[in-house]
C-alpha atoms as one frame of an Amber mdcrd trajectory, in Angstrom:
protein
  -6.087 -27.724  18.176  -5.570 -30.564  20.504  -2.694 -31.612  22.465   0.974
 -32.325  20.340   2.102 -36.327  21.912   5.260 -36.534  19.710   7.967 -34.546
  17.512   6.922 -36.607  14.505   3.129 -35.343  15.450   4.260 -32.111  15.372
   5.999 -32.019  12.260   2.926 -33.867  10.623   0.940 -31.611  11.407   3.289
 -28.125   9.914   2.790 -30.569   6.780  -0.331 -30.558   6.055  -0.908 -26.996
   7.537   1.312 -25.420   6.023  -0.373 -27.483   2.171  -3.715 -26.828   3.338
  -2.169 -23.056   4.068  -1.039 -23.174   0.691  -4.038 -24.519  -1.306  -6.335
 -21.847   0.957  -4.339 -18.984  -1.080  -4.731 -19.738  -4.357  -8.288 -19.697
  -4.453  -8.332 -16.978  -1.535 -10.485 -19.310   1.412  -9.027 -16.605   4.509
 -11.580 -18.506   7.418  -9.110 -22.077   6.199  -5.936 -21.038   5.688  -6.383
 -17.921   9.451  -7.453 -21.375  10.933  -4.365 -23.481  10.119  -1.824 -20.253
  10.944  -2.495 -20.268  15.163  -2.030 -24.222  14.078   1.446 -24.269  12.690
   2.827 -21.910  15.148   1.511 -24.080  18.065   3.879 -27.190  16.331   7.139
 -24.896  15.617   6.746 -23.583  19.487   5.800 -27.382  20.412   9.358 -28.396
  18.971  11.877 -25.341  19.934  10.640 -26.413  23.522  11.535 -29.472  22.993
  15.073 -28.762  21.275  13.138 -30.510  18.171  13.307 -27.764  15.495  15.718
 -29.107  13.476  12.738 -32.244  12.805  11.539 -29.473  10.311  15.339 -29.225
   7.759  13.851 -31.768   5.878  11.355 -29.288   5.183  13.435 -27.385   2.785
  12.946 -29.552   0.598   9.633 -30.288  -0.199   7.783 -29.805  -3.161   5.151
 -26.996  -1.819   7.116 -23.713  -1.884   4.824 -23.019   0.890   6.098 -25.306
   2.974   9.789 -24.772   1.960   8.737 -21.110   2.905   7.138 -21.824   6.294
   9.559 -24.121   7.626  12.125 -21.855   6.065  10.911 -19.093   7.904  11.179
 -21.046  10.974  14.363 -22.303  11.349  16.227 -19.251  10.366  17.541 -18.676
  13.632  19.246 -21.845  13.525  20.105 -22.771   9.888  20.932 -19.706   8.479
  22.276 -20.265   5.472  20.087 -22.791   4.085  17.024 -21.034   5.286  18.109
 -17.305   3.285  18.763 -20.065  -0.162  15.026 -21.833   0.292  13.623 -17.641
   0.718  15.921 -16.514  -2.248  15.178 -18.981  -3.966  11.546 -18.922  -3.687
  11.930 -14.301  -3.952  13.740 -15.147  -7.274  11.208 -18.188  -8.628   7.768
 -17.779 -10.155   5.506 -18.794  -7.140   2.827 -16.269  -7.446   2.360 -14.435
  -3.633   4.552 -17.156  -2.545   7.335 -15.139  -4.248   6.581 -12.030  -2.731
   6.200 -13.249   0.490   9.189 -15.234   0.490  11.229 -11.177  -0.701   9.997
  -9.889   2.680  10.416 -12.317   4.942  13.988 -12.390   3.468  14.485  -8.259
   4.002  13.400  -8.016   7.014  15.220 -11.304   8.096  18.543  -9.432   6.578
  17.644  -6.163   8.227  16.934  -7.468  11.738  13.221  -6.941  11.694  12.077
 -10.338  11.806  10.201 -11.924  14.783  10.346 -15.625  15.499   7.733 -17.326
  17.499  10.651 -18.611  20.226  12.097 -15.019  20.467  10.997 -12.009  20.848
  13.102 -10.328  18.786  15.557 -11.297  17.360  18.851 -12.291  18.297  21.179
 -11.412  15.167  24.559  -8.795  15.441  22.832  -6.564  13.658  26.884  -5.571
  13.591  27.410  -7.837  10.374  26.366  -5.715   6.871  25.099  -8.699   4.649
  24.730  -8.709   1.239  21.236  -8.229  -0.040  19.914 -11.463  -2.706  20.194
 -10.539  -6.211  16.325 -10.881  -6.336  15.948  -8.082  -3.336  18.411  -5.612
  -4.308  15.758  -5.575  -7.168  12.670  -4.191  -4.728  12.011  -1.412  -4.131
  13.425  -0.245  -1.087  13.891  -2.362   2.595  12.454   0.655   4.540   8.778
  -0.846   2.520   9.534  -3.299   3.586   9.625  -2.174   7.589   5.471  -1.073
   7.217   4.083  -4.503   7.400   2.810  -6.473  10.064   3.959  -8.556  11.676
   1.648 -10.687   9.913   3.739 -10.785   6.753   6.747 -10.480   9.027   5.455
 -14.400   9.355   5.579 -14.599   5.957   1.796 -14.985   5.607   0.236 -12.872
   2.690  -3.548 -12.870   3.331  -5.323 -14.829   1.436  -7.578 -11.901   0.259
  -4.740 -10.025  -1.476  -3.327 -12.803  -3.010  -6.621 -13.144  -4.850  -7.240
  -9.347  -5.305  -3.100  -9.600  -6.616  -4.342 -12.249  -9.651  -7.789  -9.743
 -10.348  -5.371  -6.629 -10.382  -2.449  -7.894 -11.950  -0.301  -5.748  -9.156
   1.912  -7.084  -6.321   0.520  -6.538  -3.156   2.726  -4.022  -1.124   2.327
  -5.381   1.850  -0.216  -7.832   3.744  -3.719  -6.285   3.459  -2.823  -3.761
   0.220  -2.126  -3.066  -3.219  -1.402   0.504  -3.696  -1.033   1.104  -7.532
   0.431   4.902  -7.172   0.749   5.187 -11.363  -3.074   4.805 -11.645  -4.118
   5.959  -8.253  -5.740   2.445  -7.481  -5.925   1.379  -3.406  -7.200  -2.097
  -2.550  -7.002  -2.749   1.157  -8.742  -6.022   3.162 -10.351  -4.778   6.309
  -9.857  -7.668   8.646 -11.908  -6.543  11.272 -15.137  -6.102   9.447 -13.924
  -8.309   6.543 -14.595  -5.810   3.452 -12.714  -4.913   0.865 -11.952  -1.140
   0.108 -11.162   0.586  -3.173 -10.276   3.506  -3.639  -9.945   5.740  -6.547
  -8.715   8.497  -7.898  -9.742   9.816 -11.052  -9.282  13.446 -12.733  -9.986
  15.932 -14.745  -9.340  18.690 -16.811 -10.580  21.911 -15.476  -9.649  24.486
 -17.694 -11.328  22.263 -20.751 -14.441  19.717 -18.733 -17.237  20.600 -16.888
 -16.390  18.838 -14.076 -19.098  18.575 -12.049 -21.063  16.952 -15.111 -17.997
  14.323 -15.725 -17.855  12.912 -11.977 -21.428  12.828 -11.910 -21.528  10.790
 -15.106 -18.460   8.618 -13.730 -20.292   8.044 -10.693 -23.212   6.775 -11.759
 -21.574   3.963 -13.819 -20.134   2.940 -10.504 -23.537   2.949  -9.025 -24.801
   0.200 -11.682 -22.719  -2.205  -8.615 -25.057  -1.056  -5.623 -26.216  -2.259
  -3.524 -23.680  -4.559  -3.419 -21.034  -1.920  -3.345 -21.375   0.364  -1.602
 -19.525   3.843  -2.814 -18.753   6.624  -1.024 -17.932   9.678  -3.721 -16.918
  12.482  -2.374 -17.584  16.429  -3.233 -15.341  16.669  -6.858 -12.653  19.641
  -6.357 -12.398  22.570  -8.618  -9.235  22.064  -9.302 -10.456  18.964 -11.007
  -9.893  16.070  -8.653 -11.751  13.460  -7.124 -11.452  10.181  -5.031 -13.824
   7.196  -4.939 -14.499   5.099  -2.403 -15.679   1.472  -2.875 -16.506  -1.731
   0.308 -17.566  -4.452  -0.288 -18.088  -7.808   2.528 -15.800 -10.979   1.619
 -19.131 -12.714   1.002 -20.108 -11.033  -2.178 -16.815 -10.116  -3.534 -16.870
 -13.253  -6.373 -14.251 -12.821  -9.026 -16.333 -12.062 -11.959 -17.766  -8.430
  -9.855 -14.187  -7.988  -9.122 -13.564  -8.636 -12.662 -16.177  -6.241 -13.663
 -15.409  -3.498 -10.998 -11.965  -3.293 -12.005 -12.983  -2.700 -15.686 -15.263
   0.109 -15.035 -12.092   2.012 -12.939  -9.702   1.395 -15.613 -12.184   2.552
 -17.844 -12.565   5.599 -16.637  -9.258   5.695 -16.227  -8.942   5.177 -19.913
 -10.945   8.654 -20.479  -8.988  10.800 -18.371  -7.675  13.327 -21.146  -4.242
  13.826 -20.898  -3.668  17.487 -19.250  -0.791  19.397 -16.943  -2.401  17.938
 -13.367  -0.604  21.395 -11.918  -3.748  23.549 -11.784  -3.361  26.701 -11.068
  -5.743  29.540  -9.533  -5.839  33.200  -7.656  -7.928  33.932  -4.842  -7.637
  35.631  -1.954  -6.231  34.838   1.190  -5.720  36.603   4.627  -7.389  39.033
   2.763  -5.154  39.876  -0.098  -5.218  38.657  -3.824  -3.090  35.198  -3.915
  -1.485  32.900  -6.415  -1.586  29.044  -6.469  -0.170  26.037  -7.808  -1.761
  22.489  -7.305  -1.148  19.281  -7.849  -4.055  17.100  -6.723  -5.339  18.063
  -2.913  -1.470  19.336  -2.306  -0.201  22.692  -2.808   3.298  22.487  -4.869
   3.812  26.660  -5.650   2.084  29.580  -3.995   2.872  33.735  -4.745   1.120
  34.826  -1.172   1.010  38.976  -0.046   3.026  39.468   2.976   3.495  42.893
   5.229   6.876  43.343   2.820   4.706  42.690  -0.436   4.476  39.598  -2.266
   6.731  35.904  -1.940   7.266  32.967  -3.131   6.238  29.387  -1.600   8.106
  26.124  -2.806   5.925  23.683  -1.344   8.635  21.487  -2.588  10.369  20.066
   0.778   8.625  19.238   3.761  12.051  19.867   5.762  11.790  22.792   5.611
   7.692  24.299   6.246   7.223  26.239   8.862   3.833  26.834  11.064   1.763
  28.838   8.354   2.919  26.875   5.874   2.014  23.829   7.452  -1.742  25.088
   8.195  -1.678  25.782   4.453  -0.985  21.715   3.631  -3.381  20.450   6.063
  -6.559  22.098   4.872  -6.745  25.493   3.904  -6.639  24.799   0.149 -10.656
  23.394   0.799 -11.684  27.451   2.283  -9.594  29.620  -0.743 -10.579  27.226
  -3.367 -14.827  27.416  -2.163 -13.991  30.866  -1.544 -15.823  33.821  -3.496
 -12.529  35.501  -4.977 -11.321  31.481  -6.746 -10.963  31.913 -10.315  -8.494
  29.243 -12.291  -5.843  30.753 -14.134  -3.691  29.918 -16.975  -0.130  28.022
 -15.738   1.641  29.892 -17.866   0.009  33.262 -16.346   1.500  31.417 -12.793
   4.418  30.982 -13.807   4.810  34.285 -15.165   4.209  35.771 -11.184   6.305
  33.611 -10.357   9.191  34.586 -12.694   8.601  38.507 -11.636   8.601  38.205
  -7.854  11.554  38.563  -6.602  11.179  38.242  -2.852  11.476  34.351  -1.496
   9.458  33.122   1.878  12.170  32.362   4.292  10.504  29.111   6.363  11.185
  28.334   9.612  11.218  25.273  10.795  10.553  23.870  14.318
């Protein structure tokens, strides 16, 4: 970037870069988008050093939402009320990824976590208990926003994620991830590798279906996308769960391909039989026959034989897990599941055993 010579030039470059970024975000051109990010930040720093940030004020009413949002971000510490109003309008409006970015920026600002280029950290008085605008109150939580990278704090969501958000019809979770929890689908932009990663959880009813056969069929259909898409299909659990991971180079991630892949993924989900995903089994554990209830890869309850007899283990509250229970959660399930003594049992049988076991395990958290 050439050296800025005047305040007028800084404002012009800031506006031009913001407009170019807006278009790049719409078409998923991450190279162009990222190229103009440091240019825009350089303009902000120039104006700050020359005590002329006020020159960006006129851009708060610009016709382009990305220009308005970028100016509001830069001026938040200087013109707080006006900038919060601009961000709230964009967050409430129908601006696609711009609305998500504005919402996240405003959340972080109001919680005192936003990093402005010319400030090491927000200097705002955190003792002020400000009300969130109505649109921000509707979001899931500020805790969610705390996990977002500084890239998002600067109102800059990856254009790749913006494009994937439209294809998967789901709002991004942060700058580089889309988490569709209800469907067990996780889409990530691996910036360092310039790859898109898609992970999907899929399930089979182990009581009524042949787990290995069903999974083999599902994997074979997804393999039709190779060699463009690299696939890593983990071995299916006997409990009926498996995760499939797919990685796609950005250069090969054309919209048509992604739409076909999405269709294949949701076709598989549509074939999953509705069943109680809590799967129960019995197996030897520490030399005794014990009984377990699982949800996906996690224990939910267990009845385990101890020195004083059988005890009920409840894994629902992590704060009450002791060292022994943590060891089970962190990997013992694989050893138990693959033991020769493993045998599925109906949930009703597990429940009867649970109800008839009087003694509760008393965890001692560290």
